[in-house]
Structure formats: structure tokens, C-alpha cells
C-alpha positions in Angstrom: 30.2 16.5 6.2 28.1 13.7 7.6 25.7 16.0 9.6 22.3 17.1 8.5 21.7 20.2 6.5 19.5 21.7 9.3 21.3 20.3 12.3 24.9 19.6 13.3 26.0 16.1 14.1 25.5 15.3 17.8 28.6 15.4 19.9 29.6 13.0 22.7 27.4 14.8 25.3 24.4 14.9 23.0 24.8 11.2 22.1 24.8 10.3 25.8 21.6 12.3 26.3 20.0 10.6 23.4 21.0 7.2 24.7 19.7 8.0 28.2 16.4 9.2 26.6 16.1 6.0 24.6 16.7 3.8 27.6 14.1 5.7 29.7 11.6 5.4 26.8 12.1 1.6 26.7 11.8 1.3 30.4 8.6 3.3 30.3 7.1 1.1 27.6 8.1 -2.0 29.5 6.5 -0.7 32.6 3.3 0.1 30.8 3.2 -3.4 29.3 3.8 -4.9 32.7 0.9 -2.8 34.2 -1.4 -3.9 31.4 -0.5 -7.6 31.9 -1.1 -7.2 35.6 -4.5 -5.6 35.1 -5.5 -8.4 32.7 -4.3 -11.1 35.1 -6.3 -9.5 38.0 -9.5 -9.6 35.9 -8.9 -13.2 34.8 -8.3 -12.4 31.2 -5.0 -14.5 31.0 -6.6 -17.7 32.4 -5.9 -20.7 30.2 -9.7 -21.4 30.0 -10.1 -18.1 28.1 -7.6 -19.1 25.5 -8.4 -22.9 25.2 -10.9 -22.5 22.4 -8.1 -21.3 20.0 -6.2 -24.5 20.6 -9.2 -26.4 19.0 -9.1 -27.3 15.3 -12.8 -26.6 14.9 -12.3 -22.9 15.8 -9.8 -22.5 13.0 -11.5 -24.7 10.4 -15.0 -23.3 10.9 -14.4 -19.7 11.7 -10.9 -18.1 11.6 -9.5 -19.7 8.4 -12.7 -19.2 6.3 -12.8 -15.6 7.6 -9.1 -15.1 6.6 -9.8 -16.5 3.2 -12.7 -14.1 2.7 -10.5 -11.2 3.9 -7.7 -12.1 1.4 -10.2 -12.7 -1.4 -11.9 -9.3 -1.0 -8.5 -7.6 -0.6 -7.0 -9.3 -3.7 -10.0 -8.4 -5.9 -10.0 -4.8 -4.6 -6.2 -4.5 -5.2 -6.5 -5.6 -8.9 -9.7 -3.5 -9.5 -8.2 -0.4 -7.8 -5.0 -0.7 -10.0 -7.2 -0.7 -13.1 -9.3 2.1 -11.8 -6.3 4.1 -10.9 -4.5 3.7 -14.2 -7.6 4.6 -16.2 -8.5 7.7 -14.2 -4.9 8.6 -13.6 -4.4 8.8 -17.3 -7.7 10.7 -17.6 -6.3 13.3 -15.2 -3.3 13.7 -17.4 -5.3 13.9 -20.7 -5.1 17.1 -22.7 -8.9 16.9 -23.5 -10.5 19.2 -20.9 -13.7 17.2 -20.7 -11.9 13.9 -20.0 -9.6 15.7 -17.6 -12.4 17.4 -15.8 -14.6 14.3 -15.4 -11.7 12.2 -14.2 -10.7 14.9 -11.7 -14.2 15.1 -10.3 -14.6 11.4 -9.9 -11.2 10.9 -8.3 -11.6 13.8 -5.8 -15.1 12.7 -4.9 -14.2 9.2 -4.0 -11.1 10.3 -2.2 -13.3 12.5 0.0 -15.9 9.9 0.9 -15.1 7.7 3.9 -14.7 4.0 3.0 -17.1 2.9 5.7 -19.8 5.2 4.5 -19.5 3.8 0.9 -19.6 0.2 2.3 -22.9 0.9 4.2 -24.4 2.8 1.2 -23.6 0.0 -1.3 -24.8 -2.7 1.2 -28.1 -1.0 1.7 -28.4 -0.1 -2.0 -27.7 -3.6 -3.4 -29.7 -5.3 -0.6 -32.9 -3.3 -1.3 -32.6 -3.0 -5.1 -32.0 -6.8 -5.5 -29.2 -6.2 -8.0 -27.1 -8.9 -6.4 -28.2 -11.8 -4.2 -28.7 -10.7 -0.6 -26.0 -13.0 0.6 -23.5 -11.5 -1.8 -24.3 -7.9 -1.0 -21.8 -7.4 1.8 -19.0 -8.8 -0.3 -19.8 -6.7 -3.3 -20.2 -3.6 -1.1 -16.7 -4.2 0.5 -14.9 -4.8 -2.8 -16.6 -1.8 -4.5 -16.0 0.6 -1.7 -12.3 -0.4 -1.4 -11.9 -0.2 -5.2 -13.4 3.3 -5.5 -11.5 4.8 -2.6 -8.1 3.2 -3.1 -8.4 3.4 -6.9 -8.7 7.2 -6.5 -5.6 7.2 -4.4 -3.7 5.2 -7.0 -4.9 7.6 -9.7 -3.4 10.5 -7.7 -0.2 8.5 -7.4 -0.1 8.0 -11.1 -0.6 11.7 -11.8 2.0 12.8 -9.3 4.4 10.1 -10.4 4.2 11.3 -14.0 4.6 14.9 -13.0 7.6 14.0 -10.9 9.5 12.6 -14.0 12.1 14.8 -15.7 10.6 16.7 -18.6 13.2 15.3 -20.9 11.4 11.9 -20.9 8.4 13.4 -22.7 10.5 15.5 -25.0 12.6 12.5 -25.9 9.4 10.5 -26.8 8.1 13.4 -28.9 11.5 13.7 -30.6 11.4 10.1 -31.9 7.9 10.7 -33.4 5.6 9.7 -30.6 2.4 11.6 -29.8 1.8 12.9 -26.3 -0.6 10.1 -25.6 1.9 7.4 -26.9 4.7 9.0 -24.8 2.4 8.9 -21.8 1.5 5.2 -22.3 4.8 3.8 -23.5 7.4 5.9 -21.6 6.0 8.0 -18.7 3.5 5.7 -17.1 5.8 2.6 -16.9 8.6 4.8 -15.3 6.1 6.3 -12.9 4.8 2.9 -11.9 8.3 1.8 -11.1 9.1 4.9 -9.1 5.9 4.7 -7.0 6.0 0.9 -6.5 6.7 1.3 -2.7 3.8 3.7 -2.3 1.5 1.2 -4.2 2.5 -1.7 -2.0 1.8 0.5 1.1 -1.6 1.2 -0.3 -2.2 -2.5 -0.6 -1.6 -2.8 3.1 -4.3 -0.2 3.6 -6.7 -2.2 1.5 -6.1 -5.3 3.5 -6.6 -3.5 6.8 -9.7 -1.6 5.6 -11.3 -4.9 4.6 -11.9 -5.4 8.3 -14.6 -2.7 8.1 -16.8 -5.2 6.3 -17.6 -6.7 9.7 -19.9 -3.8 10.3 -22.1 -4.8 7.4 -22.0 -8.5 8.3 -19.4 -9.5 5.8 -18.0 -12.8 7.0 -14.3 -11.8 7.1 -11.6 -12.4 9.7 -12.8 -9.8 12.3 -16.4 -10.9 11.9 -15.5 -14.5 12.4 -13.3 -13.7 15.4 -16.3 -11.8 17.0 -18.5 -14.9 16.5 -15.9 -17.1 18.2 -15.6 -14.6 21.1 -19.3 -14.2 21.6 -19.9 -18.0 21.6 -17.1 -18.7 24.0 -17.4 -15.6 26.2 -13.8 -14.5 25.3 -14.3 -11.6 23.0 -11.0 -9.9 24.2 -9.0 -13.0 23.5 -10.6 -13.4 20.1 -9.8 -9.8 19.1 -6.2 -10.3 20.3 -5.8 -13.4 18.0 -7.4 -11.6 15.1 -5.1 -8.6 15.6 -2.1 -10.9 15.7 -3.1 -12.4 12.4 -3.5 -9.0 10.8 -0.2 -7.8 12.2 1.6 -10.8 10.7 0.1 -10.3 7.3 0.7 -6.6 7.3 4.2 -7.1 8.5 4.8 -9.5 5.6 3.4 -7.0 3.1 5.5 -4.2 4.6 8.6 -6.3 4.4 7.7 -7.0 0.7 7.3 -3.3 0.1 10.7 -2.5 1.6 12.3 -5.4 -0.3 10.8 -4.1 -3.6 11.8 -0.6 -2.8 15.4 -1.7 -2.2 15.5 -3.7 -5.4 14.1 -0.9 -7.5 16.6 1.6 -6.0 19.5 -0.8 -6.7 18.3 -1.4 -10.3 18.0 2.3 -11.0 21.4 3.0 -9.5 22.9 0.1 -11.6 21.2 1.4 -14.7 22.4 4.9 -14.0 26.0 3.7 -13.5 25.8 1.6 -16.7 24.7 4.7 -18.7 27.5 6.7 -17.2 30.0 4.0 -18.2 28.6 3.9 -21.7 28.9 7.6 -22.1 32.5 7.6 -21.2 33.3 5.0 -23.9 31.8 7.1 -26.7 34.4 8.7 -28.9 34.5 10.6 -32.2 35.2 8.1 -35.0 36.7 9.5 -38.2 38.0 7.7 -41.3 41.7 7.0 -41.2 43.9 8.0 -44.1 47.2 9.7 -45.0 47.6 12.6 -42.7 44.4 11.9 -40.8 44.5 10.7 -37.2 41.5 9.3 -35.4 40.9 10.9 -32.0 40.4 8.3 -29.3 39.8 8.4 -25.6 
């Protein structure tokens, strides 16, 4: 059967109703967009003069491109740091030692519960007043540290759930060949869990990139902050936000496409490996020494 387990496959009448509902939905969305465009045009927000500043090279060279570079820089550092944080504390949550497990669990659950923006503001004020880092670098450090702690905690939980989702036979096989539980975790279970949760990890990277825009609130000169400067200076804040949103959408769409591509590749490789193992098992036969009166069973 091609139908769902919970619902029957739709018949001709149901398919017509679904098609009509989809058409009505598309028409409603187009009507809403047309209304928004009309309102913007009535208020002069679509005038060419409002958008002309974004056709100038100076706007991109002095504001938008440096802001984009700062956004990508903070996101890249936070991604690498969160992976390290997640692996360390994810393995800590899987440790048999109760002290290590308890401390790791408290740290992960704490930073998962604290909002990213709250951590950014706290670290910005803390580093700025304590003088631990130069005042000009405090926003950057606060953004990277907050993104690392929050998203690293999410990665740690992904690692823990990924390992628990593996078949129990993986650990038993590792122990059977002489590995300790820790060696089995590091050499067998964690690598397989990372492959299985790769799409979820890439999705979390998209979250890190989007959350880096929160740095504009603590005066970190990233893309959104630079776009607001352009909009304030040229009295076209709405247009600046639209351009910044378009840039974020393009980058996030590229990352989402990469995540889907990696997910498809991983699924194909796992299916191919499974098929190869099945073919190999079919070729295994009982081999016995041949001699007078002795026949060798073959497939």
C-alpha cells in the first residue's frame, strides 16, 4: 500500500479539494503581497531615490561588505568552538564517572536554558567593565562566546542523543574485540553518531549564523549593524533592512541546500554500505577440506 499508516490515500474527490485549497492559498498569498506593495508604494517606500544608495560602491565597500565579513567571521569561529564544546561535554554526559557526568549535564542544561541575547549582553558588560579584553573587541568576544556556549550545549545534546540512538550491538562489538567502553565511545560510537546527525549539525550552523545578528544590539559591527548605519545616514532604514534580510536569506538558503545535499549523500552512502554488507554475507559459505568421500558445500 502506498497510503499512510494513519490515513488512507486521498481519492479523486479529495485530490481535487486539496488542489483547490492550494490554489486558493496561493491566490491569498499573492493578494497579500500585492496589498503590501501597494501600501509601500503609497508611502513612497518604492521610490528609486530610496534605493539609489545601494547602487553605490561606497555603501558596499565601507558598510555592507565589512559587516558581512564580521558576521561570517564570528559565525565561523562560533561554529568551530561550539563543535569542540559539544564533543567534549557530549562525551562528558556519556561518561560512566558520576562526577564528570553530573558536571557536564549541569553545564549543558544551564547554557541551553539561558537566552543567547542575555549572554551576549552579560559578557559585553562584563568584559567592558573588567578590562579583560580591549573595549573595542568586547562586542566580538561576547558574540562568539555566547554563540559558542548556547549552540555548543545543543551540539552536546545532539552527540548524547546520537550515541543513544545507535544500535546496542555497536558497543558490544567494540567490547568484544577488546576495547574499553571509553575507546568504543571514541573510536566507534561518536564517529557514527556524527555521521547520523550531520544534517542536524548543519541546521544548527544556520542558527548560529542567524543569531550572530543579535550582536547589533551590543554594537558589534556585523551586517545588521552596518545596514542600520546605512539606513540611518540615508533616511532609508526600511530599504536597508530589506537588503540585509535578502543577504541573510541567500546565505541561509545556501547553507540549507548544503545540509540537504549532505543529508542525501550520507543516506546514499549508508544505503550503499548496507547493500554491500548484504551482498558480502550472501557470498559467505562453509569451506571444508576436500578429500576422498568429502564434498565441499557451496552456495
